[in-house]
N, C-alpha and C positions, 0 to 999 in steps of 0.2 A: 257519392245518393247516401248511405251508411252512415257520414258524417252527419250528414244534414239529418239523418230519420233519428240521428242518438242525440242529435244536441234540439231536437226537437221532443223528446223522451224527458231528455231531462229538463226545459224549462219548464214542460204540459205539468211533471210533478213538483207540482209546490203547493206547499201546506200551509196558506195563513189563516189565521182567526178558526186553526181546528183543535179540540182539547186531544189530551195525551189521551183520551179516552178513545177518541172518535179517531186517531192515529192507529190505538191500537186494536178498534174493532175495522179498518183496512186494511192495516197487516196483515192479520189472519183472513179475511175476505180475495183481499187478491191473491193471498199464497194458495188457498184450496180455489181459486178460479185458475189457476196458471196450472196447477195442477193435473183438475179434471178435468184438462184444455189437451194436459197434453196425453193422457192417459185416452181420451177417447181419440185423438187423433192416430196415437198408435196404433190405438184395437180398430179404429171404424173406418178411417179414410184412407183409400189407395193412394197410389200417388206425388203427385203436386203437392195435393190437401193438404199433406202429413205435413211438407215441410209449414205450410203457411199458417196450419193450427200452431205446428214448433213453435217457430216465431211469432205468435198471439200467447204462448204460454210463456215464453221467454221474457216478453214483454210485462204481464200482471207480476211475475215472478220478480223485475226491474219494480216494482212501482212499489211492491209489499218490502225488495230492502231499503228502499229510499224513505219508507215510512219508517222503518228501523231505524234508521239510522238518524231522520230529525225526531225521534221517543228521547234516541242517547243523548242529544245536541240538547233537546231541551231539557232534558233531566239535568246533565250535567252545569244547567245555568248559561250555558253559551246563547251568545243573541244577536 
């Protein structure tokens, strides 16, 4: 199940036809959403909801890291 979820996340985070500026914006907004959702989960929700929101926050952070990786790849001229 976790492998399938990981594979889905990795294939869902494709960045076709996005400019580098769009990717930088996406990286920043995803990182901010991840941190905000983690702080809200830790301060507000009790029990299992905390674990669910932390998982969501980790997914946002992963998308941010994938955007950063794509920016680096494009800046190096790799295709």
